[in-house]
N, C-alpha and C positions, 0 to 999 in steps of 0.2 A: 871402311870406305867413307869419305867425307860427304857431308850432306850438301845438297845444292840449295843456294839461297833463293827463296821465292819472296818477292816484294809485292805485298798487297797494297794497291792504291784504292782508296775509297772515299766517299763523301762527295765532294765536288760542288760546283756552283749552280747547277741546274735545280729545277724544281723536283727533280727525282732523287735528291741527295738522301732522303730518308730510306728509300728503297735500296740505295747503294749500301747503307750501313747494315741493313738486314741481310743482304746478300753476303757482304764481306764476313760478318759473323758466322754465317753458315759455312762459307768456304773455309775459314780458319779452323773450324772444328772438324771438317771432313778430310783434311789434308793428312797424308801418310807421313808422320813425323819420323819414321825410320829413315826416309829419304830426303826430307826437306826441313830446312831451317827458315822460319818465317819472320819477316820484318814487316811492319805495318806502318803506312803513312796516311795521315788524314789530310784531305784537301778541304779547307774551310769554305763556307759560303762566300767569304771575301777573296778566295783564291790563295790563301796562305798554305804552305806545305808544313805540316807538323808531324814530327817523328813521334810515333806512339809505341805500342807494345812490341816486343819480340818474343817469339815462342820456339822452344826446341822440343816441346811435347804438347800434347793436345790440351788446351785450356779447359778449365771446369766450366760447368754450365752457367755459373754466376758471373763469369768474366765478360765484361762488356768493353766494346771499343769506344774510343773517344767520339763525341758528337759536337755539334756547334753549341750545345749547352754545357759542355765540360771541357772546353779548350784550356790547355795549359800554355800560356803565352811564352814561357821561357823554353819551350820545346820546338819553337819555330825554326825552320831550317830553309836554306836556299833550295829551290826546286832541284837543282843539279845534285844536291846532296844525297839523293836516292841512288845515285850511281854506285854500282859495285861490280867489279869485273867478274864475269861469269854468272851473274845473277839474272833471273828472268822476272819480269813484271807481269803481275795479273792485275790489270786495270778494271776492278769491279766498279765501274762507273757507268751510270745510265744517263742518257739524254745529252743535251748540248754541253760542250766543254768536257766531254768524256767519251761519248759514243759517237761523235761526229767527225773524227779524224784529227782534232786538235791535239789531244794527248798522245795519239799515235805518232803524229809528226814530232812532238817533243821527245818522245822515246827513241825515234830514229835518229834525231840529232845527237841524243846521248849514246847512240850505238848500243842500245839494250834490247835484247829479245823481249817480246811481249805477246801475251795470250790475245787472240782475237784477230779480227779483219784489219787490213792495212788502211792507210790514209784515205785512198780513193774510195774503196768499197764501204768504209765506215761512213764517210760524208754522204755518199750517194744514198745508202740505205736509211740514213737519218732523216733525210729530206723526202717526205711522203710524195711530194709532187714530182721530183726528179726520179724517184723510184718507179712511179708509174710510167713516166716516159721511157725509161730504159727498158722496163719489162714489157711494155707494149711493143718495142722493137724486136724483142725476143719471142713474141707470140704467146705470152703468158696472159690469160684472161683476167680482167679486173672489173669491178663495178664502175658504172658511169659516174662522172664527177664534173664539177666546175671549180675553177680556181678564183681566188680573190687576193690581189696584192695591195697592201696598205698604200693609200694615196691614189689609187686608181678609182674608177667610177663605181661606187658601191651599188647604186641603183641599177647599173647595167649588169653587174654580176648577179644581183638578185633576180633581174628580169631572166637571165640565162637559166637560173635554177628553176624558175616558175615555168619556163618553156620546155626545158630538156630533162628535168628530174621530176619525181613525184615525192610528196611529203609522206612520211618523215624522211629528213636527211640528217646526216651526221656532220658536224663541223669540227675541223681538227687544225690545230697549229701544225704547220708543215714539219717543223723541226722539234717534236716533243714525243715522248713515249709514255708508257705506263698509264695511259688514259687521262693524263694531265691535260687540262684545258679543252677537253673534248666534250661536246654536249649534243643532245638530240634536239632537232627542231621539228615541230609538227605543223607550223604555218610560218607565214612571212614575219610576223612579229617576233616569234621565237627565233627565227633565223638571224634577224638583226641582232638580237641580244646575244646569240651564240657567237656571232662574228666578233662582237665587241669583247667577249670573254677570251676568245682565241687570240685576239690581237694583243692581249697582256703577255703572251708567251712567244709570239712570232709575228713577223710582218707579212708572211706568206701563208694563205689559208686554203685549205682543201675542204670542199663541200661535196660529200659523197651521197650517192643514192642509198637510202636505207633498204636493207634486204631482210627478209625473214629467213634466217639461215642458221645452221649449226656452226659453231666455231671449232675448226680442226687445226691442229698444229703439228708440224713435222720438224724434228730436229736434224741438223746438219752438222757434220764433223769431218775435217780433213783439209788438205791443201790441194795437191793436184788430184789425188784420189779422194773423192767425196762420198762419205757414207751418209745414208738417211735412215731415220727411224720409222717404225710403223706409226701411223698418226695417233694422236691423242685428242680427246675432246673436252673442251671446257663446258661443264654442266653448271648453269647458273641458277642461283636461288633468287635472283633479282633480275629485273627487266633490262638493265643496262650494266654492263661489266665495267664499272668505273673504278677509280683509284682506291676508294674505301673498300669496295667489295673485293678487290685484288689483295690488298696489303694490310688493311686494319680489321675489318670485320670477317674476312676470310669466307664470304658467302658464296663459295664456289666448291665444287668437287670436280675430279677429273676422271674420266673414263680412259684408261690406258690398257690395251689399245682400244681405239674407237670402234664402235660397232657399225661399220659401214661396208658396202660392197667391195670385194676384192679388186675389181676392176677400177673403182674410184680410188682406192688405196694406192694402187700402182700409178695412176695418173697424177695424184698429188705428189708422190715421191718423185716422179719425173719432173713435174713443174718446179718443185723445190730445188732440184739440182740444176735445172736450166736457169732459174732465177739467181741462184748463188753464183753460178759461173758468169752470168750476165753482168753482175756488179763487180766481178773480180774477187770474189769472196775467198777467204782462207780462215783456217782455225775453226770457227763455229758460227752458227746462226740458228735462229728458229724461224720457220716460215709458217705464217698464219693464214689460214684459208677460211672462206665461207663456203658452206655446202647448202644449197637450197633444196627445197622439197622435191623439186622436179629434177634433181641431180646435176644442176650447173655448179661448176667450181669456179671460185674467184679468189685470186690471191689478194689478201688484204694488206700484208706488210712483211718485211724481212727485219727481224730484230737481231742485230749484230752482237749485242751483249745481253742476252736474255737473263731474267732473274735467276739468282742462285739461292733463294731462300729455301727453307726446309719443305715448303709446299709448292716450289716453282715447277712448272712443266718440264723445262728442258732437262734437268738431271733425271727426273722421273721417266721420261721418254727413253733415255739411254739405259736406265736401270732395267726397264722392260726388255731392252735388247741384250741384257746380260752384262752390261758394263756399269759396275758400282760407282758411286759418287766419287770416292777417293781415287779410283782407277781412271775415271773421266777426267779429273784434274790433272792426273799424271800424263795422260795422253794429250791434253791441251798444252802442257808445258813442253812436251816433246815436239809437238807441231809448231810451237812458237819458236824454238831453237832451230828447227829446220828451215822455217821461213826466213829467219834472221840471216842464216848462213846463205841462203839463196839471194836475198837482197844484197848482201855484201858482195857476193860473187858477180853480181850484175854491174857493180861499180868498177868497170875495167879501166 
C-alpha cells in the first residue's frame, strides 16, 4: 500500500514562529511512517516558502528542522510548489498569518485538504474580541472586559476600566496567542504600559478582569460529530503563565484529568462543544476555561491550533482518553480529508 503524503508547514511570520518549530519537530517524530511520507516546508519570518527535509521513516532525535537562523536560500520555492495531488497539509502554525484563516484560504485556493479549522472559524477564534462577541450570543460565560482600538480615545478606555473592572487586569493583543504581548496591570500606570506593549502586536486590545482561578483545558476533535476530552489543569510554578513559562523554562506541570467536581466537568465539556460549534469549528481546538474558587466557569479562549510540543496539553488530553499521539495525527488527517470533500461538494 502506498503511503499518503503529509505536508508539514511550520515557522511563519508571527511572533509565535519559535513555538511552531517546536510543535513541528514533535509532530514529525510522532507520525506513523508506515502510513505517511512526510514533506516539510518552512515559512520564514519574511514570508518566503523554503523546501526543507523529507522523511519516509522517523528521524533521529538529533535531526532539527530549518529555522530563521539556518535558512538555505537556494531552497526557496513558490508557495504554490507545496501542491501535490492527494497530499494533506498539516499547518503547524500559530498566531497571525497561520492560525487566523490566511493560510487556510491559501490552501483552499490550492484545493488541498488541511488539518484544522476552516477560514471563518480560524479567523473568529484568533481574534479574542470577536470570539467573546460570538460566544456571548451562544450563552457561554466569560469574564468582564473592556476593549481599546488604536486611534480611539485612550483616556476614555482607561476610564471604563477604572469604572467597570477591578485591578489587576490582563491586557492582551486581540490577535495573538501563546501569551505573546500579554501582561498583567495592577494599577493605571501599569495599564498604560501594558497597552503600549500590546499595541506592538495588534491594533485591537482586550483588557480583561483578572480572576483568581484555576486554568482548565478541554480538547475538541471532530467535524459534524464533536468529541471532547476530560479536562486537564495547568499547574503553574509561576504567578503568570507567560511565554517563557510555557515554552522555554517549562515551569508548569499538568494534572490530567483535572481534579474537579463531576458536574463541573460535564458543564465545561458542554460549553466547549457549544463554543466550537458557535464559531463553525472543525478538526480540532482546545478550549481554555477559568474555574474560580466559588465554582464559576468562564471560557477564556478557543485555540484552533494548540501546541503539539512534547509537553503540550492537547495531545496529552487525548492520550488520557486512550488516543495515542500518532493515532491522533492520523485521525486529524482523516478529518481533514472528509472536510475537504464536503467543501468541494458544496461548490455546486
